[in-house]
C-alpha positions in Angstrom: 0.0 0.0 0.0 1.5 3.4 -1.0 2.3 5.7 1.9 4.3 9.0 2.2 7.9 8.2 2.9 8.1 10.4 6.0 5.1 8.7 7.5 6.6 5.2 6.8 9.9 6.4 8.3 8.1 7.8 11.4 6.3 4.5 11.9 9.6 2.6 11.6 11.3 4.9 14.1 8.4 4.6 16.6 8.6 0.8 16.3 12.4 1.0 16.8 13.0 -0.7 13.4 16.6 -0.9 12.2 15.7 0.1 8.7 12.9 1.0 6.3 13.0 -1.0 3.0 11.6 0.9 0.0 10.7 -0.8 -3.2 9.3 1.5 -5.7 7.9 -1.3 -7.9 11.1 -1.6 -9.7 14.3 -3.7 -9.7 16.0 -1.4 -7.2 15.4 -1.9 -3.5 16.6 0.9 -1.1 17.1 0.5 2.7 17.1 3.7 4.8 18.8 3.3 8.1 20.2 5.1 11.1 20.4 8.9 11.0 19.0 8.9 7.5 15.8 7.1 8.8 15.5 9.6 11.7 16.0 12.6 9.4 13.3 11.3 7.0 10.9 10.6 9.9 11.5 14.2 11.2 10.4 15.6 7.8 13.8 16.5 6.5 14.3 16.4 2.7 17.2 14.7 0.9 18.8 17.0 -1.6 21.5 16.4 -4.2 23.9 19.0 -5.4 26.4 17.8 -8.0 28.0 14.7 -6.7 27.0 15.2 -3.0 23.8 14.9 -1.1 22.6 16.0 2.3 19.5 16.6 4.4 17.7 19.9 4.3 15.8 20.8 7.5 12.2 21.7 7.2 11.5 25.4 7.8 9.5 25.5 11.0 8.8 29.3 10.9 8.6 30.8 7.4 10.2 34.2 7.1 8.0 37.2 7.9 7.2 39.7 5.0 
């Protein structure tokens, strides 16, 4: 059953799972573990810039006009 990735990660963290396995109906299976699983559960977004990637924190308070 399709679910949002952050919701699935949150459930995995709450259940103290070691990893979340993602299979997007394709030949590639991805396992998200450790700090990456916790970041995804917290709503962070994985961003890629060139050859590197990192987590972008959600903006809790948008800037005032």
